[in-house]
C-alpha positions in Angstrom: 7.6 12.5 0.8 10.3 13.8 -1.6 11.8 16.4 0.8 12.3 13.8 3.5 15.1 12.0 1.8 18.5 13.0 0.4 18.8 13.2 -3.4 22.3 12.6 -4.9 23.5 12.7 -8.5 23.2 9.3 -10.2 24.9 7.7 -13.3 22.4 9.5 -15.6 23.5 12.9 -14.2 20.2 13.4 -12.5 19.3 13.6 -8.8 17.6 10.6 -7.2 16.8 9.4 -3.7 17.3 5.8 -2.6 15.6 4.0 0.3 16.3 0.5 1.7 13.2 -1.2 2.8 12.9 -4.4 4.9 9.5 -5.9 5.8 8.9 -9.0 7.8 5.9 -10.8 9.2 6.5 -12.8 12.3 4.4 -15.1 14.4 5.6 -16.3 17.9 9.1 -14.9 17.0 9.3 -17.0 13.8 9.5 -15.1 10.5 6.7 -16.2 8.2 7.3 -13.9 5.2 10.0 -11.3 4.6 11.4 -9.1 1.9 14.3 -6.6 1.5 14.6 -4.3 -1.4 15.8 -0.9 -2.6 13.3 1.7 -3.7 14.4 4.5 -6.0 12.7 7.8 -6.3 11.8 9.4 -9.6 14.8 11.2 -11.1 14.9 15.0 -11.1 17.1 17.6 -12.8 17.0 20.2 -10.0 16.9 19.7 -6.2 16.2 23.4 -5.6 12.6 22.8 -6.8 9.9 20.7 -5.3 11.3 17.1 -4.9 9.0 14.4 -6.3 7.0 12.3 -3.9 6.8 8.6 -4.7 5.0 5.4 -3.6 5.7 1.8 -3.2 3.2 -1.1 -2.9 3.9 -4.7 -2.1 1.5 -7.6 -1.5 2.1 -10.5 0.8 0.2 -13.8 1.2 -0.2 -15.2 4.7 -2.6 -17.7 6.2 -5.1 -16.7 8.8 -3.5 -15.7 12.1 -2.0 -12.9 14.2 1.3 -11.5 13.0 3.7 -8.7 13.8 4.6 -6.7 10.7 8.0 -4.9 11.1 9.0 -2.3 8.6 12.4 -0.7 8.4 13.1 2.2 6.1 16.6 3.7 5.7 17.7 6.5 3.5 20.8 5.1 1.7 22.2 8.6 1.2 22.0 9.5 4.9 24.2 6.8 6.4 24.5 8.8 9.7 20.8 8.4 10.3 19.2 5.4 12.0 16.5 3.6 10.0 12.9 4.3 10.8 11.5 1.1 12.3 7.9 0.3 13.3 6.0 -2.8 14.4 2.4 -3.2 13.7 0.1 -6.0 14.7 -1.8 -7.6 11.8 -4.7 -10.0 12.1 -5.8 -12.0 9.1 -9.2 -13.7 9.6 -10.9 -14.9 6.5 -12.8 -18.2 7.4 -13.7 -20.5 4.5 -17.3 -20.9 5.6 -18.3 -17.2 5.7 -18.6 -14.4 3.2 -16.1 -11.6 4.1 -15.1 -8.3 2.6 -11.6 -6.9 2.7 -10.6 -3.6 4.0 -10.8 -0.8 1.4 -7.8 0.5 -0.5 -8.1 4.2 -1.2 -7.2 5.0 -4.8 -5.8 8.0 -6.6 -6.9 6.4 -9.9 -7.5 3.1 -11.7 -7.4 2.0 -15.3 -7.8 -1.3 -17.1 -4.4 -3.0 -17.0 -2.6 -3.8 -20.3 0.5 -5.3 -18.6 0.7 -6.7 -15.0 2.8 -4.5 -12.6 3.0 -4.2 -8.8 0.0 -1.9 -9.1 -2.2 -4.5 -10.9 -5.0 -6.2 -9.1 -8.0 -8.1 -10.7 -7.1 -6.7 -14.2 -6.8 -3.1 -13.1 -3.9 -0.8 -12.3 -4.8 0.6 -8.9 -2.8 3.7 -8.0 -3.1 4.2 -4.2 -4.2 7.5 -2.7 -1.4 8.1 -0.2 -2.9 11.0 1.9 -5.2 10.8 4.8 -6.8 14.2 3.8 -9.2 15.0 1.0 -9.2 18.6 0.0 -12.4 20.4 -1.1 -11.5 20.1 -4.8 -11.8 16.3 -4.6 -15.4 15.3 -5.1 -15.0 11.6 -5.6 -13.5 9.0 -3.3 -12.2 6.0 -5.3 -11.6 2.7 -3.5 -11.1 -1.0 -4.1 -12.3 -3.9 -2.0 -12.7 -7.7 -2.5 -15.5 -10.0 -1.4 -14.4 -13.5 -0.4 -16.4 -16.8 -0.6 -19.5 -15.3 -2.2 -19.9 -18.1 -4.7 -19.3 -20.8 -2.0 -21.9 -19.2 0.4 -24.5 -18.0 -2.1 -24.0 -20.3 -5.0 -22.8 -19.8 -8.6 -24.5 -17.1 -10.6 -26.3 -15.4 -7.6 -26.4 -11.6 -7.5 -25.2 -9.6 -4.6 -26.1 -6.1 -3.6 -23.5 -4.0 -1.8 -24.3 -0.7 -0.3 -21.6 1.7 1.0 -21.8 5.2 2.4 -19.8 7.8 4.3 -20.7 8.4 7.9 -19.6 11.2 10.3 -17.7 9.9 13.3 -19.1 12.7 15.4 -22.8 12.0 15.0 -23.1 8.8 12.8 -25.0 10.8 10.1 
């Protein structure tokens, strides 16, 4: 969220926020995959106006197993503040002998990709929907999911029907 970080003037004479990000996946106290990088916000001319929100997306490959994902986020322009750190358990369980579907990724938008970027998946640029709230003016929920092992389980060229729906958590309607 733009207002949550400190924007400072950069070499272009514009204001920009900078965040250091560290992500690691560990298993039995052994790091299995890790990455550290700096994420820059969009530039803005005026910090007295609404500051731009921005997103980041990374993809990691890990074999089946149970991991602890630790994320550390630090505002480079607020050196006096401690980084935000959280640990989240992650279970990856995609057996080779069963058909499985991934979790859904909620999308703001998607378009056919012309050049591969961090947002590209399966030939499309997938812009994540970063809120947990859908206001009344949004009348479509876009999402992306993957089905694994369908050819192996069903055979080449077989058709698959997939139904999905929204269900109330209060009454299952």
